[in-house]
Structures are given as C-alpha cells and as structure tokens.
C-alpha positions in Angstrom: -20.4 -7.9 -3.5 -17.6 -10.4 -4.2 -15.4 -11.0 -1.2 -12.0 -12.5 -1.4 -9.2 -13.4 0.9 -5.9 -13.2 -0.9 -3.3 -15.9 -0.4 -1.6 -15.3 -3.7 2.2 -14.9 -3.1 2.6 -13.2 -6.4 0.6 -10.1 -5.4 2.6 -7.2 -3.9 0.6 -7.2 -0.7 -2.3 -9.2 0.9 -5.7 -7.9 0.0 -8.9 -8.8 1.8 -12.3 -7.5 0.7 -14.3 -6.5 -2.3 -12.8 -7.7 -5.5 -14.2 -4.7 -7.5 -11.9 -2.4 -5.4 -8.7 -4.4 -5.6 -7.4 -3.0 -8.9 -8.4 0.6 -8.3 -6.8 0.6 -4.8 -3.7 -1.1 -6.0 -3.4 1.3 -8.9 -3.9 4.3 -6.5 -1.2 3.0 -4.1 1.2 2.5 -7.1 0.9 6.2 -7.8 2.4 7.1 -4.4 6.1 7.4 -4.7 8.7 7.2 -1.9 10.7 10.3 -2.7 13.8 9.0 -1.0 14.1 6.0 -3.5 12.0 7.3 -6.3 9.8 4.2 -6.5 6.2 3.4 -5.8 5.5 2.5 -2.2 4.1 -0.8 -3.5 7.3 -1.7 -5.2 9.3 -0.6 -2.1 7.2 -3.0 0.0 5.7 -0.4 2.3 2.2 -1.8 2.1 1.7 -4.8 4.4 -2.0 -5.3 3.8 -5.2 -3.7 2.5 -8.6 -4.8 4.0 -11.9 -3.5 2.7 -15.0 -4.3 4.9 -18.0 -2.5 6.3 -17.5 0.6 4.2 -13.9 1.2 5.2 -10.5 0.7 3.6 -7.8 -0.2 6.1 -4.2 0.1 4.9 -1.5 -1.4 7.1 1.8 0.1 6.1 5.3 0.9 7.2 8.2 3.1 6.3 11.8 2.1 5.5 12.8 3.5 9.0 11.1 4.9 12.0 13.0 8.1 11.4 11.7 8.5 7.8 11.6 12.2 7.2 8.9 12.0 4.5 6.4 9.7 6.4 3.8 12.4 6.7 4.1 13.3 3.0 3.7 9.7 2.0 0.7 9.1 4.2 -1.0 12.3 3.0 -0.4 11.1 -0.6 -1.8 7.7 0.1 -5.0 9.3 1.5 -5.3 11.6 -1.5 -4.8 8.8 -4.1 -7.3 6.5 -2.3 -9.9 9.4 -2.1 -10.0 9.3 -5.9 -10.9 5.6 -6.2 -12.7 4.7 -3.0 -16.5 5.2 -2.8 -17.3 8.5 -1.0 -19.2 6.7 1.7 -16.2 4.6 2.7 -13.8 5.6 5.4 -10.1 5.4 4.7 -7.9 4.3 7.6 -4.2 4.3 7.4 -2.2 2.4 10.1 1.5 2.9 10.4 3.3 -0.1 12.0 6.9 -1.1 12.7 6.5 -4.8 13.2 7.7 -6.6 11.2 10.3 -4.1 10.4 10.8 -3.2 6.8 13.8 -4.8 5.1 15.1 -4.6 1.5 13.8 -8.1 0.9 10.3 -6.5 0.8 11.1 -4.7 -2.5 9.2 -6.3 -5.4 11.0 -7.9 -8.3 9.9 -5.0 -10.4 11.3 -2.6 -7.9 14.6 -4.5 -7.8 14.8 -4.3 -11.6 14.1 -0.5 -11.5 16.9 -0.1 -8.9 19.3 -2.1 -11.0 19.6 -5.0 -8.6 
C-alpha cells in the first residue's frame, strides 16, 4: 500500500491515503453535480478533504450555504458514486461541515471557465 499526504496546491482538494484510490475517488466525486449550479461538486469546491485509512474513506465537505435545499440529494449521490469505486470492505464516511464557510473563491479554474467567469 502506497500512502501519500497531498500538499499539491494544484489538486482540487487535499487527499491523504492510498494512492491507488486517489484517481477513482476523484473521478467518482466529479460525477456528482450540484444541481443548483450544474457543476461537479469538485469544481464548485464543496470537497474540503478526502482521507483514506484503516478501511475507511472519510470525505469532509460543505455546501454553498447552510440552507442548501439539495444537500441530502448531493450527499446521497456522493455515497452512491463512492460505493462504485471504493472496495466493498471499506466504510464510507461523509462529514458535512460549515467551517471554513464556502465562498466562490473555492470554485476551481475549470469551474470558473465553465461558468464563464
């Protein structure tokens, strides 16, 4: 097992854990779309961190606002997409947080281009 601690600022979110799961997890998260802005939650900047350790995948994420009407839908979709790529004996843990609060500066350069910014 190759372990890495990501300090690369060009990545859309910090990733800690098994290198073999980095790309599949990132690809799965990119499939989840925030229906309010029609962009991947990765490009919107909703993923704060992914940590893989001891047979668990922990995703620290936020929403664009605490009153987000589609938060449950997005969280359910994250879990569904991760279920496809994470080994069956791994536990998926989603943690919704509000600190630091989401701001438009979290949108990736790709997301900004897609939004016409």
